[in-house]
N, C-alpha and C positions, 0 to 999 in steps of 0.2 A: 237706500236700496230696499225695497219690499221683502218680506221675510220669506225665505225658501218655499215653494209649494211642494205639495206631496207628491204630484204627478204632473209632468209637462205632456200635452197632447200635441204631436207633430202631424200636421194636413198638408200635403202638396197638392197643389192645383194650378191649372190653366185654363182660362177661357172658359170656364163653368160657373159663372158667378151665382145663378140661382142654387146649384147644386151644394158648392161650398158653403152657401149660406147656411143650408139645412144641416150639413155636417157640424158646422160651427155651433150652431145652437143646441144641437142635440149633445153636445160637448161641456157646453156652458151649462146646461141643464142637469148635470150628474147630481146624485146625492152627495158627491164628496165635492165640497165647496172649494178647497185650497190647492186649485190647480191652475196652469196656465196654459194657453192654447194659443200653438204658433203655427200660423200659416206660412208656408212658403209658396209664393207665387212663383213659378218655373218660367221666368222671361217675361219681358215687357207686357203688361196687360191692365192698362189702366181702367178698363171696366170693372175688373176685379177689385181692383184697389177702392175704386171709388163706391163698390157695394158694400165692402167690408168695412169701409170708414162710417157706415151707418148704424152699425153694431157699438155701442157704447161702453160695453162691459171692459171695465178695466184689466181683466185676465186677459184679453186678446191682445196678440201682437203678430204683426204681420210684417215678413220679411219678403222684399220683392228682390230677385235676381236679375242681373243685367242681360243674362242670356238665357236661353233654354237650354238645359241640360238633362232631362228626364227625371221621372218620378223618382227611382232609386237615389240620384245625386240630390234632389229636393229633401228628401227624407234625411239624409246623410247631414245636410246644412242644418235642418231643423234640429237634429239630434246634439249637432254642436252649440246651437243657442239654447238648449234644455238648461235648466237650473234645478229641476228636481231630481231626486235619487232614482225615480222610475220615469220611462217615457212609454207611452202608449200611442199606436198608431192609429190613424183614421183616413181612409180615402176619401176623395172630396164628393164622391158619389154613393156612399154609405152613411148609416146612422146608427148611432148607440141608443140602446134601451136606458134609462135613467140610473139604474143600479150597477151598470157595467163595471164601473172603476172602483165601487165599495166590494164588489164580488171578488174582484181579482185581487185586491190589495189584502183582503182577508186570507185568500189562499197562497199570496206570495208571503205575508207573515207568518204564515203556518208552515211553509216549505222547510224541507230537511238539506237543502244545499245552499251555497252562499249566492248562485246565480239562477234563481228560477226565472223561466219564460212561461208566462200565463196568458193562455189563450182560451177561447170558448167555442160553444156551437154558435150558429148563427141563424138566422131566418132567411132562407132564400125567396125572394118574392119577385116572381116572374109577373107578365101580363096576364096569365092564366090561373096562377095558383100561388100558395106560399106554403114552405115546409122547412122542416129543421135538417141541418147537415152540421156534420157528419151524423149519419144515422147511428153510429155505434162509436164508442170510445175504445183504444186499445186494450187488447188483453196482455196479462204478464207474459213476457218475454217475446211479444211480439215485435220484430224490426220496426224501427219507427218508419224509414223510409218506405217500408210496405205497407204499412198502415195509412200512410199519408198519401198514397198514389196508385197503389195496385186497384184496379177495378175487378169486381167479381161477377159482375152480372149486366145487364143492360144499360143501366144508369151509372153515374159517378156519384160521390159522395158517401161511400161506406166511411172513408176517413178522409179527412180535410184540414187544412189549415189554412186561413186567409188574412191578409195584412191587417184589415180592420180589426181582427180579433185580439191581435198581440199587443201584450203590455210586457215589456223588459227591462233588465236593469238598465239605464242610463249609461254607467261605464261598459257593459256588455255592449252596446249597440255602437258605440265609440271604438271599442277595441275591434269588433268585427262589422263593419259598414255593409251596408247594401251595396251589392256589385252593379255599379255604374254602366249602362252599355246592354244589359240584359232585359229584352223587352218582355218576356214573360217568365212564369216560374220564380219572379224574383222572392216570394216568402219562402216558398219551398227550398230554395238555393241556401237563403240567409238561415233558416231553421236548421237545416242538416251541418251546414258550418258551424253553427253555434253550439249543437247538442254535441258535437264531438269532443267537446272539451269535458274534462272531468268533472268540474265545478258547476257544469250547468244540467240541468233536467227540465222537461216539457211537463207543465200542468195543465189540465183542460179542464175548465169549468163545464159542468154537465148540463147547465142551463144555457140556452140561446140568450145571448146579449147584444148581439149586433143584427141590424136588418142590412141585408145585401141585396141591393136593387138590380135587379136584371132586366135593365129598360132595352130589349132586344134591338130596336129600331134606332138606337143612339149610337154613332160611332165609336170604338173602342180602339185604343194603340194595339191591343193584343190581335186584334182580328187580321192584323198585316203582318205578324209575325211569321217569319218562315221557319218550315219545320227543320230544313237544313243548320240553321243557327241552334236551335234547340237540341239537335243531334251532336252538333260540336258541343254545346254545354255538358251534354251528357257524357260524351268521351272523357271531357276534362274532369267532371265530377264522379266517376266511377269508384273512387276508393271511398265514397259518402253514400254510395247507393248499393242497394240490393237487387234494383230492376230498372229497366228503362221505362221512359215515361211520356212519350211523345208521338204516340201512333194516332191520336185523334187530330193533331196538327197535320200530319202528313195524308191522313185519308181523303181529303177534298181534291187532292191530285189526281185521285183515281187512276194513278199510273201502275203499272205491273212491276215496272223495276224499281219504284219506292216500296211498294207491296213487300217485294223479296228482300229488300236492303232492311225492312224492319223485321222480317222474320230471321234474317241472317244474323242480326245484331243479338237477337234474344238467345238464339241457338247456340252462337258463339261464346256466350256469356252466362248462360245459366240453363236451367231446366224447365221450362214452360210445361205446364199440365195440360190437361184436355179443357178444363174451364178457361185456362190463359187463352187456349187457340180460339174457343168459341166467342169469348169477349173481343180478341182481335178481330174476329171476323166480322161480328155485328157491327162493329166501329166502321170498318170499311164497306159494308153492304147497305147498312142504313142511314139515309142522309140526316145530317145533325139536325135541320127543323123539325123532321118528323121525329127524331130521337127526343127533342125536347118535347113535343107535344104528349106523347106517350107517357114519359117522365111526370110531367106535371098531372096528367090524367090519373096515373096510379098512385103518387106520392100523396096528392091532396086528399085521397080517400082514406088513407089508412094512417097518416100521420097527424098528431095533435101537439098543439104547444102547451107545455106545461104551464099551467096557472102559479105555480109557486118554484122557486130556486131549488136545484139539486146540486148539493156541494160533493166536490171531490174528496177523497182521502185516501192518502198514500198507506198501502198495507202490503207491502211486497214481502214481508217477513213471514207472514202466514202461508204464502205460497198460493192461496185460493182467493181471486179478486172476489169483492163483495159486487153486488150487481144493482141497479137501479133502474126505473123506468123514466126516459125522457122523449118525448115525441113518439111514444108508444113502442119505443124498441129497447130491448134489455141491454145494459151497458155495463162495463166493467167500470169500477170506481177507484180504481188504482190509478193514480193521475201522475205517476213518474215511471220514465222508461230509459234506460241507461242504454245509450246509443253503443256502448262498446261490448254488449252483448251479441249484437248482430251476428249472423251466420249468413254466407253468401247464398242467394237462392232467386237469381235474376228471372224476371217474370218474362213474358210477352210484351212489348211496347205498349201500354195504354197510359194516356195522360188524363189527368182530372179534372181537365177544363177550369183551370184555376187562373189567377191573375187577370179578371176584370171580362173574360171572355163567359157568356151565359152557358154554362155546362150543359150537357146532356147526360 
């Protein structure tokens, strides 16, 4: 048997051979050589199997499932196949920058908890522009659920986590698998469940290490996700949350009844402020395509991709987080945030356009 790799890379895919080939090649091109790349084909798909067979790198393994079970199930299968102590997740339509795993391994080895989840910023590439999100890192004492989901203005992305940025202990991913059947918010759901454990913290690399391709003309599973299903997820997950996060999925209904439902959820379970109400209204009033265009026009003019990595360092004891500049935005460099410190502060439902949909 070959030696144990440092990192296992898990890529779920189905019927997108060109895209998954790009993702696989970005993983195999990492500066960390001692890895394995596990592609899980989600159901019968001979074209993808044939295409991947053309990649002769011995570090690539292909696992073909007999029937389609969805991306969360395929990720869980890949994690069970993983041989490395660390597993990094990569969606088939994304790609990594070459030093992604090297930066994350350095941060993981310096972590002060047994089970660090290491994420990173990413480059959000749309047909019109590219810019870095999240635009800032968490500040000391900020509830992680609010950082990851609450929108404070016209555009999402103040705080953010995306599947392709995540590297975590393989043991943790096996202990807390992805929720099968959840069409959206998969990485948010998993992250909040994982960090609720005392031995887990989230570390975020301040430099962008992933390219998130937002090809808006390409069909995505998340486009069909019903807001009712996400509202049900919210209600079941309320112990993990300090706000609700689904308004942008409900807004396209243009239904006054749904509008009132979202407001009622927020008012019953929290104390939304003026900014929250204004954010809620703009999501309902401005069409998503227009909002995306405005976002790209505004952000591409004032964001810059840093030329050198900026590492995070935990510094909670001092009480004053250090700051750094990344993508033109001041950022806290305190990389660890304990979920147990959260205080309830439910916001107006605003969803951060994650899980594959081109956000606005």
